[in-house]
C-alpha positions as CSV (number, residue, x, y, z in Angstrom):
1,M,10.2,-78.1,3.4
2,K,7.1,-77.8,1.2
3,R,5.4,-75.9,4.0
4,I,8.2,-73.4,4.2
5,L,8.1,-73.0,0.4
6,R,4.4,-72.4,0.5
7,I,4.8,-69.8,3.2
8,L,7.5,-68.0,1.2
9,V,5.4,-68.0,-1.9
10,V,2.4,-66.6,0.0
11,A,4.7,-64.0,1.5
12,A,6.1,-63.0,-1.9
13,V,2.6,-62.7,-3.3
14,L,1.4,-60.6,-0.4
15,A,4.5,-58.4,-0.8
16,A,3.8,-58.0,-4.5
17,L,0.2,-57.1,-3.7
18,A,1.3,-54.6,-1.1
19,A,3.8,-53.1,-3.5
20,A,1.1,-52.9,-6.2
21,A,-1.3,-51.3,-3.7
22,G,1.4,-48.9,-2.6
23,Y,2.1,-47.9,-6.2
24,Y,-1.6,-47.4,-6.8
25,V,-2.0,-45.2,-3.7
26,V,1.2,-43.1,-4.1
27,L,2.4,-43.2,-7.7
28,S,-0.7,-43.8,-9.8
29,P,-2.0,-40.6,-11.7
30,N,-4.8,-39.1,-9.6
31,T,-5.5,-35.6,-11.0
32,E,-7.7,-34.6,-13.9
33,V,-7.3,-30.9,-15.0
34,N,-9.0,-29.1,-17.9
35,D,-8.3,-25.5,-16.9
36,D,-5.6,-23.3,-15.4
37,A,-6.0,-25.3,-12.2
38,R,-5.0,-23.2,-9.2
39,I,-5.5,-23.9,-5.6
40,Y,-5.3,-21.2,-3.0
41,I,-4.2,-22.2,0.5
42,R,-4.5,-19.7,3.2
43,E,-2.5,-19.3,6.4
44,G,-3.9,-21.7,9.0
45,D,-5.7,-24.0,6.5
46,R,-5.6,-27.7,7.3
47,F,-5.3,-30.7,4.9
48,E,-9.1,-31.1,5.0
49,T,-9.5,-27.6,3.6
50,V,-7.0,-28.3,0.8
51,L,-8.8,-31.6,0.0
52,D,-12.2,-29.8,-0.1
53,S,-10.8,-27.3,-2.6
54,L,-9.5,-30.1,-4.8
55,Q,-12.7,-32.0,-4.6
56,S,-14.9,-29.0,-5.2
57,R,-13.1,-28.4,-8.5
58,S,-13.0,-32.1,-9.4
59,Y,-9.3,-32.0,-9.7
60,V,-8.8,-35.3,-7.7
61,K,-10.2,-38.6,-8.9
62,N,-9.6,-40.6,-5.7
63,S,-9.6,-38.5,-2.6
64,T,-9.2,-41.6,-0.3
65,T,-5.8,-42.5,-1.7
66,L,-4.8,-38.8,-1.5
67,R,-5.7,-38.8,2.1
68,W,-3.7,-42.0,2.7
69,T,-0.7,-40.5,1.0
70,A,-1.0,-37.2,3.0
71,E,-1.1,-39.3,6.2
72,L,1.9,-41.4,5.1
73,K,3.9,-38.2,4.3
74,R,2.6,-36.4,7.5
75,Y,1.4,-33.5,5.4
76,S,-1.3,-32.4,7.9
77,G,1.3,-30.7,10.1
78,K,3.2,-29.1,7.2
79,V,0.5,-27.1,5.3
80,K,2.1,-24.1,3.6
81,P,0.0,-21.2,2.3
82,G,0.2,-20.0,-1.3
83,C,-1.2,-20.3,-4.8
84,Y,-0.3,-23.7,-6.4
85,R,-0.9,-24.9,-9.9
86,I,-2.2,-28.5,-10.3
87,E,-1.2,-30.3,-13.5
88,D,-3.1,-33.0,-15.2
89,G,-2.0,-36.6,-14.4
90,M,-0.1,-35.7,-11.2
91,N,0.2,-38.6,-8.7
92,N,-0.5,-38.3,-5.0
93,N,3.2,-38.2,-4.1
94,D,3.9,-35.3,-6.5
95,L,0.8,-33.5,-5.3
96,I,1.6,-33.7,-1.7
97,N,5.3,-32.9,-2.4
98,L,4.1,-29.8,-4.2
99,F,2.1,-28.6,-1.3
100,R,4.8,-29.5,1.2
101,S,7.5,-27.7,-0.7
102,G,5.8,-24.3,-0.6
103,N,6.9,-23.9,-4.2
104,Q,3.9,-21.6,-5.0
105,L,3.0,-19.9,-8.2
106,A,3.4,-16.1,-8.5
107,V,0.2,-14.1,-9.2
108,H,-0.4,-10.7,-10.8
109,L,-1.1,-7.7,-8.6
110,T,-2.4,-4.8,-10.6
111,F,-3.4,-1.4,-9.4
112,N,-3.9,2.0,-11.0
113,N,-6.2,5.0,-10.7
114,V,-6.0,4.9,-6.9
115,R,-6.6,8.0,-4.8
116,T,-6.3,6.8,-1.2
117,L,-4.6,4.1,0.9
118,E,-8.1,2.8,1.8
119,Q,-8.8,2.2,-1.9
120,M,-5.4,0.5,-2.2
121,A,-6.2,-1.8,0.7
122,G,-9.4,-2.9,-1.0
123,I,-7.6,-3.6,-4.2
124,V,-4.9,-5.6,-2.5
125,S,-7.4,-7.7,-0.5
126,R,-9.3,-8.6,-3.6
127,Q,-6.1,-10.0,-5.3
128,L,-4.0,-11.4,-2.5
129,D,-4.5,-13.2,0.8
130,I,-4.2,-9.9,2.7
131,D,-6.9,-8.5,4.9
132,S,-7.6,-4.9,3.9
133,A,-7.5,-3.7,7.6
134,D,-4.2,-5.4,8.1
135,F,-2.7,-3.8,5.0
136,L,-4.0,-0.4,6.0
137,H,-2.6,-0.7,9.5
138,T,0.8,-1.7,8.2
139,A,0.9,1.0,5.6
140,Q,0.0,3.6,8.2
141,S,2.7,2.4,10.6
142,R,4.8,5.4,11.5
143,E,7.8,3.2,12.3
144,L,7.7,1.5,8.9
145,Q,7.1,4.7,7.1
146,Q,10.1,6.3,8.8
147,E,12.3,3.3,8.1
148,L,11.4,3.5,4.4
149,G,11.9,7.2,4.2
150,F,8.2,8.3,3.9
151,T,5.7,10.3,6.0
152,P,1.9,9.8,6.6
153,E,1.3,12.5,4.0
154,N,3.4,11.2,1.2
155,V,3.5,7.4,1.8
156,I,0.9,6.9,-1.0
157,G,3.7,8.0,-3.4
158,L,5.6,4.8,-2.4
159,F,3.3,2.8,-4.7
160,I,4.0,2.9,-8.4
161,P,0.9,1.8,-10.3
162,D,1.6,-1.2,-12.5
163,T,1.2,-4.9,-12.7
164,Y,3.6,-6.9,-10.5
165,Q,4.3,-10.6,-10.0
166,V,4.1,-11.4,-6.3
167,Y,3.3,-14.4,-4.1
168,W,-0.3,-14.6,-3.1
169,S,0.4,-15.4,0.5
170,L,2.9,-12.6,1.3
171,S,2.3,-10.5,4.3
172,P,1.3,-6.8,4.3
173,E,4.8,-5.8,5.4
174,E,6.4,-8.0,2.8
175,L,4.2,-6.4,0.1
176,I,5.0,-2.8,1.2
177,R,8.8,-3.6,1.3
178,R,8.5,-5.1,-2.2
179,M,6.7,-1.9,-3.3
180,A,9.5,0.2,-1.7
181,A,12.0,-1.8,-3.8
182,E,9.9,-1.1,-6.9
183,Y,9.8,2.6,-6.0
184,H,13.6,2.8,-5.9
185,A,13.8,0.8,-9.1
186,F,11.5,3.4,-10.8
187,W,13.5,6.3,-9.4
188,N,16.7,5.2,-11.2
189,R,19.7,7.5,-11.7
190,E,18.3,9.0,-14.9
191,R,14.9,10.0,-13.4
192,T,16.5,11.3,-10.2
193,E,18.9,13.4,-12.2
194,Q,16.0,14.8,-14.3
195,A,14.3,15.8,-11.1
196,R,17.4,17.4,-9.7
197,K,17.8,19.5,-12.8
198,A,14.3,20.7,-12.4
199,G,15.1,21.7,-8.8
200,L,12.8,19.0,-7.4
201,S,13.0,15.8,-5.5
202,P,11.4,12.5,-6.6
203,M,8.6,13.0,-4.1
204,D,8.1,16.6,-5.4
205,I,7.7,15.1,-8.9
206,A,5.2,12.6,-7.5
207,I,3.2,15.3,-5.8
208,L,3.1,17.5,-9.0
209,A,2.2,14.4,-11.1
210,S,-0.7,13.6,-8.8
211,I,-2.1,17.2,-9.3
212,V,-1.5,17.1,-13.0
213,E,-3.3,13.8,-13.3
214,E,-6.3,15.2,-11.5
215,E,-6.4,18.2,-13.7
216,T,-7.0,16.6,-17.1
217,I,-8.2,13.4,-18.7
218,L,-6.0,14.0,-21.7
219,T,-2.5,12.6,-21.2
220,E,-1.1,14.7,-24.0
221,E,-1.8,17.8,-21.8
222,Y,0.3,16.4,-18.9
223,P,3.6,18.1,-19.9
224,L,1.8,21.4,-20.6
225,I,0.1,21.5,-17.3
226,A,3.2,20.4,-15.5
227,G,5.1,23.3,-17.2
228,V,2.5,25.8,-15.9
229,Y,3.0,24.6,-12.3
230,I,6.7,24.5,-12.5
231,N,6.6,28.1,-13.9
232,R,4.6,29.1,-10.9
233,L,7.0,27.4,-8.5
234,K,9.9,29.1,-10.1
235,R,8.2,32.5,-9.8
236,G,7.2,32.0,-6.2
237,M,3.5,32.1,-7.1
238,F,0.7,30.2,-5.4
239,L,0.1,27.0,-7.2
240,E,-3.7,27.6,-6.9
241,A,-4.4,24.0,-7.9
242,C,-8.0,22.9,-7.7
243,P,-7.2,19.2,-7.0
244,T,-5.5,20.2,-3.8
245,L,-8.6,21.9,-2.6
246,K,-10.7,18.9,-3.5
247,F,-8.3,16.7,-1.6
248,A,-8.4,19.0,1.4
249,L,-12.2,18.9,1.3
250,N,-12.3,15.1,0.5
251,D,-14.6,15.8,-2.4
252,F,-13.4,15.1,-5.9
253,T,-16.9,15.7,-7.3
254,I,-16.5,19.5,-7.1
255,R,-16.7,21.0,-10.6
256,R,-16.8,24.6,-9.7
257,V,-14.4,26.0,-7.2
258,L,-16.1,28.6,-5.0
259,H,-14.8,31.1,-2.4
260,T,-16.1,28.8,0.4
261,H,-13.7,26.1,-1.0
262,I,-10.8,28.4,-1.1
263,A,-11.3,29.4,2.5
264,V,-10.6,25.8,3.8
265,D,-7.9,25.7,6.4
266,S,-5.6,23.0,5.2
267,P,-1.9,22.6,4.3
268,Y,-3.2,21.3,1.0
269,N,-4.9,24.6,0.2
270,T,-2.5,25.8,-2.4
271,Y,-4.5,29.0,-2.7
272,K,-3.3,30.0,0.8
273,H,0.0,28.2,1.1
274,K,2.9,28.6,-1.4
275,G,4.9,25.7,-2.7
276,L,3.8,22.1,-3.0
277,P,1.3,20.4,-0.6
278,P,2.7,17.9,2.0
279,G,2.0,14.9,-0.2
280,P,0.4,13.5,-3.4
281,V,-3.4,14.0,-3.8
282,R,-3.6,10.6,-5.4
283,M,-1.3,7.8,-6.4
284,P,0.5,9.2,-9.4
285,S,1.0,7.0,-12.5
286,P,4.4,6.4,-14.0
287,R,3.1,8.2,-17.2
288,A,2.2,11.3,-15.2
289,M,5.5,11.4,-13.4
290,D,7.5,11.0,-16.6
291,A,5.4,13.8,-18.1
292,V,6.4,16.1,-15.2
293,L,10.1,15.1,-15.5
294,N,9.8,16.0,-19.2
295,Y,7.6,19.0,-18.7
296,A,7.0,21.4,-21.6
297,R,9.1,24.5,-21.5
298,H,6.9,27.4,-22.2
299,D,5.8,30.8,-20.8
300,Y,2.2,29.9,-19.8
301,I,1.2,30.8,-16.2
302,F,-2.5,30.0,-16.4
303,F,-4.8,27.4,-17.8
304,C,-8.6,26.9,-17.8
305,A,-11.0,24.2,-19.0
306,D,-12.2,24.9,-22.5
307,S,-15.8,26.2,-22.6
308,D,-16.6,23.5,-25.2
309,F,-16.4,20.9,-22.5
310,S,-14.1,18.7,-24.7
311,G,-11.9,18.1,-21.7
312,R,-9.2,20.3,-23.2
313,H,-7.7,23.4,-21.6
314,R,-6.8,26.9,-22.7
315,F,-3.4,28.1,-21.8
316,S,-2.5,31.7,-21.1
317,K,0.6,33.8,-20.5
318,T,-1.3,36.8,-19.1
319,L,-4.0,37.1,-16.4
320,K,-6.1,39.1,-18.8
321,Q,-6.3,36.3,-21.4
322,H,-6.9,33.8,-18.6
323,N,-9.8,35.8,-17.3
324,E,-11.4,35.9,-20.7
325,Y,-11.2,32.1,-21.0
326,A,-12.4,31.6,-17.5
327,A,-15.4,33.9,-18.1
328,R,-16.4,31.8,-21.1
329,Y,-16.1,28.6,-19.1
330,H,-18.1,30.0,-16.2
331,A,-20.8,31.2,-18.6
332,E,-21.1,27.7,-20.0
333,L,-21.3,26.3,-16.5
334,N,-24.2,28.7,-15.8
335,R,-25.9,27.7,-19.0
336,R,-25.7,24.0,-18.0
337,N,-26.9,24.8,-14.5
338,I,-23.7,23.7,-12.9
339,Y,-23.2,25.7,-9.8
340,Q,-21.0,23.5,-7.6
């Protein structure tokens, strides 16, 4: 009887020790965080990669117990990509559950002042787990463009520059579809109606806004320049917009438009082709598009950079007045030895 009692006591002690060890391994606090602790897990990463990330930042005090817990919960086969925030004092169970759940943290995606899809691809790849070549390939997919209602020429207008909260691990197609949703949110009923009253489509507004934005560094001039171009459209005139030539020539460093530039054979040459070009010459900002929607009503047909090189422009109702302003500006270009 005493032997049986001793066995039971030993078993109870061992069970208690096992329970204590189990508590220590699984439920004892095991993280130490003094910053905005974020762990980025890529598609295809294994537990060892996750553990290396935690150890390299000294977020885990005991990696051995974390490894045991991961094995116990069979996490190695359930690694989910994403951005995860580690909190101070998390135990191994909570940490593995967080990674297994896929309950990742949204991150900020910010883009502005973008001219090409290639530039956009680089911006995306620096902020999200998306390869720039994969993004570009997806954005240039004719099938996806057609489904979303865009063309190769105007698809850059799909992207509305801003800051968005997105998941770090989303795919290129998921990102583009998200941007398409944001595009339609921007082009709400009010803006669409404003465009209609101006006799333009939302993409027409985006194209004009991209030209306006390239014309001036002064946002207060946006509505004035937009008014000039809309006046030209209404009168059936050539837009004669220098930014469209620069886009056609793929050279935005041109400061002086020459006859050789005007001779370029391109649908973006608005000196030769009436109406709007096939697509935006850059990714238009919301501010520029709203300026076009609320363009200034005036009688100006021409504008020219001011000869004081302040960045401002001189606006004219007649060709005679415009030529006078243009002569002053060209004389100043000559004086500064700027010939191209």
